[in-house]
C-alpha positions as CSV (number, residue, x, y, z in Angstrom):
1,M,0.0,0.0,0.0
2,T,1.3,3.5,-0.8
3,R,0.1,6.9,0.5
4,R,0.7,10.3,-0.9
5,V,2.7,12.4,1.4
6,I,3.2,16.2,1.4
7,L,6.6,17.5,2.4
8,Y,7.2,21.1,3.3
9,P,9.7,23.1,5.4
10,G,8.6,23.7,9.0
11,E,9.2,26.9,10.9
12,D,11.9,25.2,13.0
13,G,14.0,24.2,10.0
14,Y,12.7,20.6,10.0
15,V,11.0,18.9,7.1
16,V,7.3,18.3,7.9
17,A,5.6,15.2,6.4
18,E,1.8,15.1,6.2
19,V,-0.6,12.4,4.9
20,P,-3.8,14.1,3.5
21,S,-5.7,10.8,3.3
22,L,-5.1,10.2,7.0
23,P,-6.2,13.4,8.9
24,G,-3.9,14.1,11.8
25,C,-1.1,11.8,10.5
26,V,1.9,14.2,10.6
27,S,5.6,13.8,11.4
28,Q,8.9,15.5,10.8
29,G,12.6,15.0,10.5
30,K,15.8,16.9,10.3
31,T,16.2,15.8,6.7
32,R,13.9,14.7,3.9
33,D,15.0,11.1,4.3
34,E,14.4,11.2,8.1
35,A,11.0,12.8,7.6
36,L,10.0,10.1,5.1
37,A,11.2,7.3,7.5
38,N,9.3,8.9,10.4
39,I,6.1,9.3,8.4
40,Q,6.2,5.7,7.3
41,E,6.2,4.7,10.9
42,A,3.4,7.2,11.7
43,I,1.3,5.8,8.8
44,A,1.7,2.2,10.1
45,L,0.7,3.3,13.7
46,H,-2.2,5.4,12.5
47,V,-3.7,2.6,10.4
48,E,-3.1,0.1,13.3
49,V,-5.1,2.4,15.7
50,L,-7.9,2.8,13.2
51,R,-8.2,-1.0,12.8
52,E,-8.0,-1.6,16.6
53,R,-10.9,0.9,17.0
54,G,-12.9,-0.8,14.3
55,E,-12.8,2.3,12.2
56,P,-12.5,2.3,8.4
57,V,-9.1,3.0,6.9
58,P,-9.5,5.7,4.3
59,D,-8.3,5.0,0.7
60,D,-5.6,7.3,-0.6
61,R,-7.7,9.2,-3.1
62,V,-5.8,12.4,-3.0
63,E,-5.1,14.2,-6.2
64,V,-2.1,16.6,-6.3
65,V,-2.4,19.5,-8.6
66,E,-0.5,22.8,-9.0
67,V,-2.5,26.0,-9.3
68,A,-1.0,29.3,-10.4
69,A,-1.4,32.0,-7.8
């Protein structure tokens, strides 16, 4: 299973990783690679908790587009 992850610079200089299809699933790291490793763990734990609670695990139906501002 794969999930789309948004990476962006945090105010503290860390790289923030967020999973739009799993609201509240956010992590960070000092580097891009660390942020990705951390969010992989966060995704696994998030999905595990949803299953333990008997809640549905949302599909990753996120579309990423760029819009001119």
